[in-house]
VOBA-1610 file (N, C-alpha, C; in pm, whole numbers, padded with zeros to 5 digits, always signed):
BEGIN
Gln+00085-00119+00000Gln+00000+00000+00000Gln+00088+00124+00000Pro+00043+00235-00067Pro+00118+00359-00059Pro+00131+00401+00086Gly+00249+00443+00123Gly+00273+00484+00260Gly+00345+00376+00340Asp+00321+00247+00311Asp+00392+00140+00381Asp+00539+00138+00345Arg+00573+00184+00223Arg+00712+00180+00179Arg+00801+00256+00275Ala+00752+00372+00323Ala+00832+00453+00416Ala+00851+00379+00547Ala+00743+00319+00597Ala+00751+00251+00725Ala+00850+00135+00720Asp+00858+00068+00606Asp+00948-00046+00593Asp+01094-00005+00611Arg+01126+00122+00577Arg+01266+00165+00580Arg+01311+00212+00717Val+01216+00248+00806Val+01255+00329+00922Val+01203+00277+01054Gly+01233+00154+01085Gly+01201+00105+01218Gly+01267+00188+01325His+01374+00260+01288His+01445+00345+01386His+01356+00454+01442Ala+01248+00490+01369Ala+01170+00607+01410Ala+01100+00588+01543Ser+01082+00464+01586Ser+01019+00441+01716Ser+01123+00433+01829Asp+01250+00442+01794Asp+01357+00435+01893Asp+01380+00571+01958Pro+01449+00574+02075Pro+01480+00702+02139Pro+01562+00793+02048Asn+01637+00732+01957Asn+01723+00811+01867Asn+01650+00845+01737Ala+01517+00867+01747Ala+01435+00886+01627Ala+01475+01011+01550Arg+01539+01106+01617Arg+01573+01231+01548Arg+01711+01224+01483Arg+01754+01105+01447Arg+01880+01093+01375Arg+01868+01166+01242Thr+01980+01199+01183Thr+01981+01272+01057Thr+01914+01189+00947Met+01818+01250+00882Met+01755+01188+00765Met+01821+01244+00640Arg+01823+01165+00536Arg+01876+01212+00408Arg+01760+01225+00309Val+01750+01342+00247Val+01640+01371+00154Val+01698+01423+00022Leu+01657+01360-00087Leu+01696+01407-00220Leu+01580+01486-00278His+01600+01616-00296His+01501+01701-00362His+01526+01696-00512Leu+01418+01698-00589Leu+01429+01695-00735Leu+01351+01810-00795Ile+01415+01877-00893Ile+01345+01983-00965Ile+01396+01990-01108Ser+01303+02013-01200Ser+01338+02040-01339Ser+01304+02186-01363Ser+01403+02264-01401Ser+01389+02410-01398Ser+01415+02474-01533Ala+01339+02580-01560Ala+01363+02662-01679Ala+01419+02798-01643Gly+01446+02822-01515Gly+01498+02950-01472Gly+01487+02962-01320Leu+01524+03078-01269Leu+01522+03099-01125Leu+01393+03171-01087Tyr+01290+03091-01057Tyr+01159+03146-01023Tyr+01122+03108-00880Gly+00993+03120-00846Gly+00951+03100-00709Gly+00980+02962-00653Ala+00948+02857-00730Ala+00970+02721-00681Ala+01119+02694-00658Glu+01202+02748-00747Glu+01347+02728-00734Glu+01400+02795-00607Lys+01350+02916-00579Lys+01395+02984-00458Lys+01344+02912-00332Met+01221+02861-00342Met+01165+02792-00226Met+01244+02666-00193Val+01273+02583-00295Val+01342+02457-00266Val+01485+02483-00220Thr+01547+02588-00272Thr+01681+02624-00223Thr+01677+02667-00077Gly+01581+02752-00044Gly+01567+02796+00094Gly+01537+02681+00189Leu+01454+02587+00142Leu+01421+02471+00223Leu+01546+02386+00249Cys+01623+02362+00143Cys+01747+02284+00159Cys+01845+02355+00251Ala+01848+02488+00244Ala+01939+02563+00330Ala+01898+02555+00477Gly+01768+02543+00502Gly+01720+02543+00639Gly+01710+02406+00704Leu+01709+02299+00625Leu+01686+02166+00680Leu+01798+02112+00770Pro+01927+02139+00743Pro+02030+02082+00831Pro+02010+02116+00978Ala+01960+02234+01009Ala+01936+02271+01149Ala+01825+02188+01211Gln+01746+02119+01126Gln+01636+02036+01173Gln+01673+01887+01174Gly+01800+01855+01158Gly+01842+01716+01158Gly+01815+01645+01028Val+01809+01721+00919Val+01783+01663+00786Val+01899+01700+00695Glu+01954+01601+00626Glu+02064+01625+00533Glu+02008+01626+00390Pro+01994+01744+00328Pro+01933+01751+00196Pro+02037+01756+00083Thr+01998+01706-00030Thr+02071+01725-00155Thr+01970+01772-00259Leu+02009+01868-00340Leu+01921+01916-00446Leu+01962+01853-00578Gly+01874+01773-00635Gly+01897+01713-00765Gly+01831+01798-00872Val+01909+01847-00966Val+01859+01934-01073Val+01872+01860-01206Phe+01762+01846-01277Phe+01767+01779-01406Phe+01847+01862-01506Leu+01943+01797-01569Leu+02018+01859-01678Leu+01952+01812-01806Asn+01850+01885-01849Asn+01769+01846-01963Asn+01843+01874-02094Ser+01850+01775-02180Ser+01923+01792-02306Ser+01856+01897-02394His+01722+01909-02387His+01652+02005-02473His+01651+02146-02414Leu+01671+02158-02281Leu+01671+02288-02215Leu+01764+02281-02095Pro+01895+02288-02119Pro+01993+02264-02012Pro+02011+02383-01919Asn+01903+02419-01846Asn+01911+02532-01754Asn+01949+02484-01615Thr+02060+02532-01564Thr+02106+02493-01430Thr+02123+02615-01340Glu+02049+02720-01367Glu+02061+02842-01288Glu+02031+02817-01140Val+01931+02732-01113Val+01898+02702-00975Val+02012+02628-00906Ala+02086+02545-00982Ala+02199+02473-00923Ala+02306+02571-00878Glu+02335+02668-00961Glu+02436+02769-00926Glu+02389+02853-00807Tyr+02262+02890-00807Tyr+02205+02968-00698Tyr+02212+02891-00566Ala+02178+02761-00571Ala+02179+02679-00450Ala+02321+02659-00397Arg+02416+02636-00487Arg+02555+02617-00442Arg+02607+02741-00370Lys+02567+02859-00417Lys+02610+02982-00351Lys+02557+02991-00208Arg+02446+02922-00183Arg+02388+02922-00050Arg+02435+02802+00033Gly+02532+02729-00019Gly+02590+02619+00056Gly+02514+02489+00047Val+02423+02477-00050Val+02344+02355-00066Val+02419+02256-00154Glu+02421+02128-00113Glu+02481+02025-00196Glu+02392+02000-00317Val+02452+02000-00435Val+02376+01988-00560Val+02430+01874-00644Glu+02340+01800-00705Glu+02376+01698-00803Glu+02297+01724-00931Leu+02365+01716-01045Leu+02298+01728-01174Leu+02256+01589-01220Val+02134+01580-01272Val+02078+01453-01318Val+02056+01462-01469Pro+02145+01403-01550Pro+02128+01409-01696Pro+01995+01345-01737Cys+01926+01411-01831Cys+01797+01361-01877Cys+01781+01392-02025Arg+01752+01289-02101Arg+01740+01303-02246Arg+01595+01275-02285Gly+01522+01377-02323Gly+01385+01359-02366Gly+01284+01368-02252Arg+01156+01349-02288Arg+01049+01365-02189Arg+01052+01256-02083Phe+01075+01133-02126Phe+01087+01025-02028Phe+01208+00941-02065Asp+01312+00953-01985Asp+01439+00889-02011Asp+01457+00773-01912Val+01449+00651-01961Val+01463+00534-01876Val+01599+00533-01807Arg+01702+00583-01876Arg+01834+00586-01817Arg+01838+00680-01697Ala+01763+00789-01707Ala+01757+00882-01593Ala+01686+00817-01475Val+01585+00737-01501Val+01515+00666-01394Val+01612+00569-01325Arg+01689+00495-01404Arg+01787+00402-01347Arg+01894+00477-01267Asp+01937+00590-01320Asp+02036+00672-01251Asp+01982+00717-01114Leu+01858+00765-01114Leu+01798+00810-00989Leu+01779+00695-00891Arg+01742+00580-00942Arg+01724+00464-00855Arg+01855+00430-00782Arg+01968+00440-00855Arg+02099+00416-00792Arg+02128+00522-00686Arg+02098+00647-00720Arg+02126+00756-00625Arg+02043+00742-00498Leu+01920+00694-00511Leu+01829+00688-00397Leu+01869+00584-00293Ala+01966+00500-00325Ala+02007+00396-00231Ala+02049+00454-00097Gly+02100+00576-00095Gly+02147+00635+00031Gly+02049+00731+00095Tyr+01926+00739+00045Tyr+01831+00839+00095Tyr+01709+00775+00159Asp+01652+00848+00256Asp+01527+00806+00319Asp+01405+00852+00238Ile+01418+00970+00177Ile+01303+01033+00110Ile+01349+01095-00021Val+01266+01085-00124Val+01282+01166-00244Val+01166+01265-00245His+01199+01392-00259His+01101+01501-00249His+01102+01578-00381Ser+00994+01568-00456Ser+00989+01626-00590Ser+00912+01757-00592His+00947+01840-00690His+00887+01973-00705His+00851+01993-00852Gly+00725+01968-00886Gly+00682+01988-01024Gly+00652+01857-01096Phe+00578+01871-01207Phe+00526+01754-01279Phe+00634+01656-01321Lys+00738+01704-01388Lys+00841+01613-01436Lys+00912+01545-01320Ser+00944+01622-01218Ser+01012+01565-01102Ser+00924+01463-01032Asn+00794+01489-01026Asn+00702+01392-00966Asn+00709+01258-01039Leu+00705+01266-01171Leu+00707+01143-01252Leu+00833+01062-01227Tyr+00948+01129-01231Tyr+01075+01057-01214Tyr+01094+01010-01070Ala+01051+01090-00973Ala+01064+01049-00834Ala+00980+00924-00806Phe+00858+00924-00858Phe+00771+00809-00837Phe+00827+00684-00905Ala+00869+00701-01031Ala+00918+00585-01107Ala+01045+00527-01046Ser+01133+00611-00996Ser+01261+00564-00945Ser+01252+00510-00802Ser+01148+00549-00727Ser+01139+00507-00587Ser+01048+00386-00567Arg+00976+00346-00672Arg+00882+00234-00656Arg+00955+00105-00619Gly+00909+00045-00511Gly+00960-00087-00474Gly+01088-00089-00393Asp+01151+00029-00371Asp+01278+00024-00298Asp+01266+00074-00155Gly+01146+00112-00113Gly+01125+00155+00025Gly+01152+00300+00052Thr+01201+00376-00049Thr+01224+00519-00030Thr+01090+00591-00026Ala+01069+00675+00074Ala+00944+00751+00082Ala+00940+00857-00028Phe+00821+00883-00079Phe+00802+00977-00190Phe+00714+01092-00142Val+00771+01213-00148Val+00702+01336-00107Val+00699+01432-00226Ser+00590+01504-00241Ser+00582+01605-00348Ser+00527+01735-00292Thr+00582+01846-00338Thr+00525+01977-00309Thr+00462+02032-00435Cys+00336+02073-00424Cys+00264+02129-00538Cys+00268+02281-00527His+00339+02343-00617His+00359+02487-00612His+00250+02564-00686Arg+00183+02498-00779Arg+00079+02567-00856Arg-00012+02464-00920Phe-00131+02509-00959Phe-00229+02422-01022Phe-00289+02496-01141Asp-00262+02447-01261Asp-00310+02515-01382Asp-00428+02445-01447Gln-00464+02327-01397Gln-00572+02249-01457Gln-00546+02223-01605Thr-00425+02183-01635Thr-00387+02149-01772Thr-00374+01998-01786Met-00339+01951-01906Met-00320+01809-01928Met-00212+01753-01836Arg-00108+01832-01811Arg-00003+01785-01721Arg-00059+01753-01584Asp-00149+01839-01535Asp-00207+01816-01404Asp-00290+01689-01403Ala-00359+01662-01513Ala-00437+01539-01522Ala-00346+01417-01512Leu-00229+01424-01573Leu-00134+01313-01566Leu-00070+01304-01428Asp-00065+01416-01357Asp-00005+01421-01224Asp-00092+01351-01119Arg-00222+01348-01141Arg-00315+01300-01038Arg-00285+01159-00989Pro-00271+01061-01078Pro-00246+00925-01026Pro-00114+00913-00952Ile-00017+00997-00986Ile+00111+00994-00915Ile+00097+01053-00776Leu+00034+01171-00767Leu+00020+01236-00638Leu-00065+01153-00542Lys-00163+01081-00592Lys-00248+00997-00506Lys-00167+00886-00440Arg-00052+00853-00497Arg+00030+00745-00444Arg+00147+00794-00360Ala+00160+00925-00346Ala+00269+00980-00266Ala+00245+00953-00118Asp+00354+00940-00041Asp+00342+00925+00103Asp+00296+01054+00169Met+00336+01167+00112Met+00291+01297+00161Met+00294+01396+00045Val+00189+01477+00036Val+00184+01584-00063Val+00166+01714+00014Thr+00255+01809-00007Thr+00243+01936+00063Thr+00187+02041-00032Ala+00098+02121+00023Ala+00036+02231-00051Ala+00084+02362+00009Val+00110+02460-00076Val+00163+02587-00027Val+00054+02683+00018Ser-00073+02645-00002Ser-00185+02729+00039Ser-00305+02641+00069Gln-00404+02699+00136Gln-00528+02625+00162Gln-00600+02596+00031Glu-00595+02689-00062Glu-00655+02668-00193Glu-00594+02547-00262Ala-00463+02534-00254Ala-00395+02420-00314Ala-00432+02290-00243Ala-00443+02295-00111Ala-00482+02176-00036Ala-00622+02130-00074Asp-00713+02227-00090Asp-00849+02193-00132Asp-00849+02128-00270Ser-00766+02181-00360Ser-00757+02125-00495Ser-00702+01983-00492Leu-00600+01959-00408Leu-00544+01825-00397Leu-00650+01725-00352Arg-00732+01766-00260Arg-00833+01676-00205Arg-00952+01659-00301Glu-01004+01769-00352Glu-01129+01766-00427Glu-01111+01733-00575Val-01002+01781-00634Val-00981+01762-00778Val-00888+01645-00806Tyr-00784+01633-00726Tyr-00684+01529-00750Tyr-00715+01399-00678Gly-00804+01405-00580Gly-00841+01284-00509Gly-00737+01234-00412Val-00646+01321-00367Val-00545+01281-00269Val-00612+01266-00133Ala-00583+01158-00064Ala-00643+01133+00067Ala-00605+01245+00164Pro-00701+01297+00239Pro-00672+01411+00329Pro-00557+01385+00424Glu-00543+01260+00472Glu-00436+01231+00568Glu-00298+01237+00506Arg-00290+01241+00375Arg-00160+01250+00308Arg-00123+01396+00273Ile-00214+01489+00299Ile-00192+01629+00261Ile-00148+01711+00381Arg-00044+01790+00362Arg-00002+01888+00462Arg+00007+02024+00395Thr-00047+02124+00461Thr-00033+02261+00411Thr+00085+02326+00482Ile+00189+02358+00405Ile+00308+02421+00460Ile+00339+02545+00377Ala+00333+02659+00439Ala+00359+02784+00368Ala+00505+02796+00329Asn+00530+02862+00218Asn+00667+02890+00177Asn+00733+02984+00278Gly+00864+02978+00282Gly+00940+03067+00369Gly+01051+03136+00293Val+01094+03249+00341Val+01200+03327+00276Val+01303+03369+00380Pro+01425+03401+00337Pro+01522+03456+00431Pro+01479+03595+00477Val+01492+03621+00604Val+01456+03753+00658Val+01585+03824+00696Pro+01622+03930+00625Pro+01747+04000+00657Pro+01743+04063+00795Pro+01859+04080+00857Pro+01861+04135+00993Pro+01810+04277+01003Glu+01818+04351+00893Glu+01772+04490+00892Glu+01673+04510+00778Pro+01575+04600+00796Pro+01483+04631+00685Pro+01556+04704+00574Arg+01491+04714+00461Arg+01553+04779+00345Arg+01585+04924+00377Arg+01680+04978+00304Arg+01714+05120+00315Arg+01691+05184+00178Pro+01579+05253+00161Pro+01547+05311+00030Pro+01659+05400-00021Asp+01690+05385-00151Asp+01799+05464-00210Asp+01749+05548-00327His+01625+05599-00314His+01567+05675-00424His+01486+05791-00368Asp+01456+05887-00455Asp+01378+06004-00415Asp+01236+06001-00471Arg+01220+05948-00591Arg+01090+05950-00657Arg+01005+05831-00614Leu+00880+05854-00576Leu+00794+05746-00533Leu+00774+05648-00648Thr+00801+05520-00621Thr+00804+05419-00726Thr+00720+05298-00688Val+00638+05254-00784Val+00553+05135-00768Val+00600+05033-00871Ala+00612+04906-00831Ala+00664+04807-00924Ala+00589+04675-00913Met+00594+04599-01023Met+00558+04458-01016Met+00680+04379-01058Ala+00697+04260-01002Ala+00812+04177-01036Ala+00761+04034-01054Ala+00769+03986-01178Ala+00717+03852-01207Ala+00759+03813-01348Arg+00747+03684-01376Arg+00760+03638-01513Arg+00644+03696-01592Leu+00674+03753-01709Leu+00570+03820-01787Leu+00492+03717-01868Ala+00404+03648-01796Ala+00319+03545-01854Ala+00174+03587-01834Pro+00081+03532-01913Pro-00059+03577-01902Pro-00117+03568-01763Glu-00087+03460-01687Glu-00147+03444-01556Glu-00096+03547-01455Lys+00015+03613-01486Lys+00069+03716-01395Lys+00005+03853-01419Ala-00072+03866-01529Ala-00149+03987-01560Ala-00066+04114-01566Pro+00046+04116-01636Pro+00126+04240-01642Pro+00052+04354-01714Gln-00036+04320-01808Gln-00110+04426-01876Gln-00210+04493-01783Asp-00263+04419-01685Asp-00349+04481-01585Asp-00271+04583-01503Phe-00145+04551-01475Phe-00060+04644-01400Phe-00043+04774-01479Val-00019+04763-01609Val+00000+04883-01692Val-00128+04965-01697Arg-00241+04899-01713Arg-00368+04972-01719Arg-00402+05037-01585Ala-00369+04969-01475Ala-00388+05031-01344Ala-00295+05151-01328Ala-00172+05138-01378Ala-00078+05250-01372Ala-00133+05371-01445Ala-00196+05348-01559Ala-00254+05460-01635Ala-00359+05533-01554Leu-00443+05458-01480Leu-00545+05522-01397Leu-00482+05601-01283Val-00381+05545-01220Val-00313+05614-01109Val-00245+05741-01159Leu-00178+05730-01272Leu-00101+05843-01324Leu-00188+05959-01370Ser-00315+05934-01396Ser-00403+06044-01436Ser-00418+06146-01323Asp-00403+06103-01198Asp-00410+06194-01083Asp-00275+06214-01014His-00179+06124-01040His-00048+06131-00975His+00061+06117-01082Pro+00076+06219-01166Pro+00168+06207-01280Pro+00315+06196-01242Asp+00349+06227-01116Asp+00490+06223-01076Asp+00534+06085-01025Val+00440+05994-01009Val+00476+05859-00962Val+00541+05781-01076His+00639+05700-01040His+00710+05619-01138His+00669+05473-01122Phe+00647+05404-01235Phe+00610+05262-01234Phe+00718+05180-01305Glu+00745+05061-01250Glu+00846+04974-01310Glu+00794+04831-01318Ile+00841+04759-01420Ile+00807+04618-01437Ile+00938+04541-01445Ala+00959+04452-01348Ala+01080+04370-01346Ala+01043+04228-01386Gly+01108+04177-01489Gly+01079+04042-01534Gly+01080+04033-01686Ala+01082+03911-01733Ala+01078+03885-01877Ala+00986+03766-01900Gly+00944+03749-02026Gly+00856+03637-02056Gly+00777+03659-02182Pro+00687+03568-02215Pro+00617+03572-02343Pro+00527+03693-02363Glu+00486+03759-02256Glu+00400+03877-02268Glu+00481+04006-02282Gly+00612+03996-02284Gly+00696+04115-02282Gly+00668+04212-02395Asp+00660+04163-02518Asp+00638+04252-02632Asp+00500+04318-02625Ala+00399+04242-02585Ala+00264+04298-02575Ala+00257+04405-02467Val+00327+04384-02356Val+00330+04482-02249Val+00400+04610-02295Ala+00512+04593-02363Ala+00585+04710-02414Ala+00499+04790-02511Gln+00425+04720-02596Gln+00339+04790-02692Gln+00225+04862-02622Leu+00168+04801-02519Leu+00060+04865-02445Leu+00109+04993-02378Ile+00230+04991-02325Ile+00287+05112-02264Ile+00294+05224-02366Val+00337+05191-02487Val+00345+05292-02594Val+00205+05340-02632Asp+00113+05246-02649Asp-00023+05281-02692Asp-00093+05372-02592Leu-00063+05355-02463Leu-00127+05437-02360Leu-00050+05566-02331Gly+00059+05587-02405Gly+00137+05709-02388Gly+00210+05716-02256Leu+00259+05600-02205Leu+00321+05596-02073Leu+00471+05571-02078Ser+00532+05590-02192Ser+00674+05554-02208Ser+00766+05628-02112Glu+00728+05748-02070Glu+00811+05827-01978Glu+00786+05791-01833Gln+00675+05721-01807Gln+00637+05697-01667Gln+00637+05550-01625Val+00640+05460-01722Val+00642+05317-01692Val+00765+05257-01759Arg+00852+05200-01679Arg+00979+05146-01729Arg+00979+04994-01720Met+01023+04929-01825Met+01044+04784-01822Met+01191+04757-01795Arg+01219+04689-01684Arg+01358+04666-01642Arg+01413+04533-01692Gly+01327+04446-01746Gly+01373+04314-01785Gly+01402+04228-01664Phe+01473+04119-01687Phe+01504+04029-01577Phe+01597+04099-01478Val+01565+04088-01349Val+01645+04149-01242Val+01707+04038-01158Ala+01838+04030-01159Ala+01906+03923-01085Ala+01909+03952-00935Asp+01932+04077-00898Asp+01942+04114-00757Asp+01811+04179-00714Met+01720+04097-00661Met+01589+04149-00624Met+01597+04245-00506His+01694+04229-00418His+01701+04318-00302His+01735+04461-00343Lys+01812+04475-00450Lys+01836+04611-00502Lys+01707+04671-00557Leu+01625+04585-00618Leu+01495+04633-00666Leu+01410+04680-00549Tyr+01405+04600-00441Tyr+01322+04637-00327Tyr+01367+04769-00265Glu+01496+04795-00269Glu+01546+04922-00214Glu+01510+05041-00301Ser+01475+05014-00426Ser+01449+05124-00519Ser+01301+05151-00540Ile+01212+05084-00464Ile+01068+05102-00483Ile+01000+05127-00349Asp+00874+05170-00356Asp+00796+05199-00235Asp+00678+05107-00216Val+00627+05049-00324Val+00513+04957-00318Val+00537+04847-00420Leu+00512+04722-00380Leu+00519+04610-00474Leu+00377+04563-00504Val+00350+04541-00632Val+00215+04500-00676Val+00223+04365-00745Gln+00129+04277-00712Gln+00119+04147-00779Gln-00026+04130-00827Pro-00053+04153-00957Pro-00191+04152-01007Pro-00236+04018-01065Ser-00176+03908-01024Ser-00195+03777-01088Ser-00340+03730-01090Tyr-00371+03649-01191Tyr-00499+03578-01198Tyr-00491+03444-01125Arg-00370+03391-01114Arg-00351+03257-01058Arg-00213+03251-00995Glu-00204+03192-00876Glu-00076+03184-00804Glu-00074+03059-00717Gly+00045+03022-00674Gly+00061+02928-00565Gly+00082+03011-00440Met+00208+03016-00394Met+00244+03108-00285Met+00362+03190-00335Pro+00335+03311-00385Pro+00439+03391-00452Pro+00553+03432-00362Met+00673+03387-00398Met+00791+03418-00319Met+00826+03566-00324Thr+00797+03631-00437Thr+00830+03773-00450Thr+00757+03856-00345Leu+00630+03826-00323Leu+00556+03900-00221Leu+00617+03878-00083Leu+00651+03753-00051Leu+00711+03724+00079Leu+00845+03794+00095Glu+00926+03791-00010Glu+01057+03858-00004Glu+01041+04008+00021Ala+00947+04069-00052Ala+00925+04212-00036Ala+00878+04245+00105Met+00785+04167+00156Met+00734+04189+00291Met+00845+04170+00394Ala+00935+04074+00370Ala+01043+04045+00464Ala+01139+04162+00480Val+01150+04246+00378Val+01240+04361+00389Val+01165+04488+00426Gly+01032+04477+00450Gly+00956+04593+00498Gly+00882+04670+00392Leu+00850+04607+00279Leu+00775+04675+00174Leu+00626+04647+00188Pro+00541+04749+00172Pro+00397+04722+00163Pro+00365+04664+00027Val+00264+04575+00022Val+00230+04508-00104Val+00082+04522-00134Val+00053+04517-00264Val-00084+04509-00313Val-00092+04383-00398Ala-00187+04296-00369Ala-00196+04170-00442Ala-00341+04133-00468Thr-00360+04050-00569Thr-00493+03998-00595Thr-00521+03882-00499Arg-00648+03862-00473Arg-00691+03761-00377Arg-00695+03624-00445Val-00576+03570-00476Val-00565+03440-00540Val-00457+03358-00471Gly-00464+03224-00489Gly-00362+03138-00433Gly-00349+03157-00283Ala-00226+03165-00236Ala-00199+03176-00092Ala-00202+03320-00042Ala-00220+03418-00130Ala-00215+03558-00085Ala-00307+03586+00033Pro-00433+03539+00032Pro-00518+03565+00149Pro-00472+03491+00275Asp-00388+03388+00259Asp-00339+03314+00375Asp-00233+03390+00452Phe-00153+03473+00382Phe-00042+03537+00452Phe-00043+03689+00444Ile-00135+03748+00368Ile-00149+03894+00369Ile-00275+03928+00447His-00258+03999+00556His-00371+04044+00637His-00417+04178+00580Asp-00530+04174+00510Asp-00577+04290+00435Asp-00591+04412+00525Gly-00523+04519+00486Gly-00530+04643+00561Gly-00427+04653+00671Gln-00355+04542+00700Gln-00255+04543+00805Gln-00114+04518+00750Thr-00096+04410+00676Thr+00036+04380+00619Thr+00037+04396+00467Gly-00074+04436+00410Gly-00085+04457+00266Gly-00229+04481+00229Leu-00253+04501+00101Leu-00389+04523+00052Leu-00423+04416-00050Leu-00544+04361-00041Leu-00591+04258-00132Leu-00706+04312-00216Val-00705+04276-00345Val-00811+04318-00437Val-00852+04198-00521Pro-00971+04201-00582Pro-01012+04090-00668Pro-00926+04085-00794Pro-00901+03966-00848Pro-00827+03958-00975Pro-00907+04018-01089Ala-00835+04076-01186Ala-00894+04133-01308Ala-00980+04257-01282Asp-00971+04312-01162Asp-01046+04434-01130Asp-00948+04551-01132Ile-00928+04609-01249Ile-00827+04713-01265Ile-00859+04838-01184Pro-00985+04886-01180Pro-01013+05004-01097Pro-00982+04980-00949Arg-01015+04861-00896Arg-00985+04834-00756Arg-00834+04825-00733Leu-00764+04769-00829Leu-00618+04762-00820Leu-00558+04901-00816Ala-00605+04987-00907Ala-00556+05125-00910Ala-00590+05200-00781Ala-00709+05176-00727Ala-00749+05245-00604Ala-00661+05203-00487Ala-00625+05075-00479Ala-00539+05029-00370Ala-00400+05091-00380Ile-00346+05097-00503Ile-00216+05160-00523Ile-00223+05307-00483Thr-00328+05374-00527Thr-00345+05517-00497Thr-00353+05540-00347His-00423+05451-00277His-00436+05465-00131His-00299+05465-00064Leu-00211+05377-00105Leu-00078+05372-00045Leu+00007+05490-00088Ile-00012+05539-00209Ile+00061+05658-00253Ile+00023+05779-00168Asp-00106+05789-00137Asp-00157+05906-00065Asp-00133+05901+00086Asn-00094+05785+00137Asn-00082+05770+00282Asn+00056+05716+00318Ala+00152+05807+00326Ala+00291+05768+00351Ala+00306+05696+00485Ala+00243+05747+00591Ala+00257+05685+00723Ala+00201+05543+00721Glu+00092+05523+00651Glu+00034+05389+00643Glu+00124+05294+00564Arg+00189+05347+00460Arg+00285+05265+00384Arg+00394+05210+00476Val+00450+05299+00555Val+00559+05259+00645Val+00510+05159+00748Ala+00394+05188+00809Ala+00340+05100+00913Ala+00307+04962+00857Met+00252+04960+00737Met+00215+04834+00675Met+00340+04752+00642Gly+00443+04818+00593Gly+00568+04748+00563Gly+00633+04692+00688Thr+00629+04767+00796Thr+00686+04721+00923Thr+00610+04600+00975Ala+00477+04606+00970Ala+00395+04493+01016Ala+00417+04370+00930Ala+00433+04392+00801Ala+00458+04280+00709Ala+00588+04210+00743Arg+00691+04287+00770Arg+00822+04230+00802Arg+00815+04146+00930Val+00747+04197+01032Val+00734+04124+01158Val+00658+03994+01135Asp+00552+03999+01058Asp+00470+03880+01035Asp+00547+03773+00958Val+00623+03813+00856Val+00702+03716+00780Val+00810+03655+00868Ala+00877+03737+00947Ala+00982+03686+01035Ala+00926+03584+01135Thr+00801+03605+01178Thr+00740+03518+01278Thr+00686+03389+01217His+00622+03400+01100His+00547+03286+01046His+00599+03231+00914His+00677+03307+00840His+00710+03266+00703His+00860+03275+00673Ser+00941+03250+00776Ser+01086+03245+00754Ser+01125+03110+00698Glu+01245+03101+00641Glu+01295+02972+00596Glu+01304+02872+00711Glu+01339+02922+00830Glu+01352+02835+00946Glu+01218+02773+00983Ala+01111+02854+00980Ala+00978+02802+01012Ala+00934+02700+00908Met+00960+02728+00781Met+00925+02634+00675Met+01000+02502+00692Ala+01131+02510+00715Ala+01211+02388+00728Ala+01166+02304+00847Ala+01130+02367+00956Ala+01085+02293+01075Ala+00958+02215+01045Gln+00866+02276+00969Gln+00741+02207+00937Gln+00765+02091+00840Tyr+00855+02109+00745Tyr+00885+01999+00653Tyr+00953+01884+00727Ala+01046+01917+00817Ala+01114+01812+00893Ala+01015+01733+00976Glu+00918+01801+01035Glu+00814+01733+01112Glu+00733+01642+01021Gly+00701+01691+00900Gly+00627+01609+00805Gly+00705+01486+00762Tyr+00834+01504+00736Tyr+00918+01389+00699Tyr+00913+01282+00809Arg+00930+01324+00933Arg+00934+01228+01042Arg+00799+01158+01060Ser+00692+01230+01027Ser+00560+01167+01043Ser+00541+01051+00946Ile+00598+01060+00825Ile+00580+00950+00730Ile+00685+00842+00748Leu+00792+00875+00822Leu+00894+00773+00849Leu+00867+00699+00979Thr+00756+00731+01045Thr+00717+00662+01166Thr+00627+00546+01129Pro+00658+00425+01169Pro+00575+00310+01132Pro+00430+00330+01176Arg+00338+00304+01086Arg+00197+00314+01118Arg+00154+00195+01203Thr+00067+00220+01299Thr+00025+00113+01388Thr-00103+00046+01340Gly-00179+00113+01254Gly-00305+00056+01205Gly-00291+00016+01060Pro-00403-00026+00999Pro-00399-00063+00858Pro-00364+00057+00771Ala-00291+00033+00664Ala-00249+00141+00576Ala-00368+00201+00505Ala-00357+00332+00478Ala-00461+00399+00400Ala-00457+00350+00257Thr-00572+00352+00193Thr-00578+00306+00054Thr-00608+00421-00036
//
């Protein structure tokens, strides 16, 4: 039965020395350094303090050999292994992973491809299989993911919305689901603004679900009454050309700047006063958490995990998705109320440090790992 595989490996969990170091191989297939990549790196960085020895396995895809997350993780002191992979399903990669798993208690996958390979390589060898679901698009890939996730020993959701989807849409047994919020590093000091002009920005991959054109249209409404405010868009993606054209069409070329991909996000946070996330669909956006951790007030749409960690009116402002007038009104409110901007940013920083740090995230994952490595006393769930 699913779940018994973990128990077979870890009779030690009932011993007094149950908190011995566990070894966990994380797996991710990446196209760049985005939210999931930052989350898994932060998790790996925080786990050693919890008695967990992590390794980050990054697929070296022959068709898209992006290893940016590997370089990012190594800089943070995370042990990294590259996993060569040729094509959509490479039997040799499965065999390679099966050999690697011989020394691990758990394989923890992040994303559709990683789920498939983690499941295939861990079947029958007693290694526990854990998956974190960072987003749900209701695409064909998600349909293929369902039978795999139903067989995982534990599936973690980054938001209550994601947990509900796992249970109701994917059919994952409730006892196998854990909701664990993403965590970010919290710097010892809040940001130190290095600019004079009030600046509002969004930072995201320029994809349709991130709604960058809504940000531009909201900027146009704000600028009609506040022409001295500066707007910036940090990020690149398939919507980039359309966004650039919309800026020209609305006559905003002097007031809305496209910065492209920004490698050093903390420099961006120091150069802005409000961060906006107008997405139609999200998991748990790392950019919002990072901004809040340095003391920035945020405006976000009420999607994904945003309502779980943004206390509307206290640590940020929430608006309905696709409601451009409400988005513009929220931005305008923070522009007009400097004292509230500062207070909101301060409250956001305290809340993230308390509830959404990397340390808090790692502690919850370590607890989850130990729960599935503890032999079950009753009949296994089906």
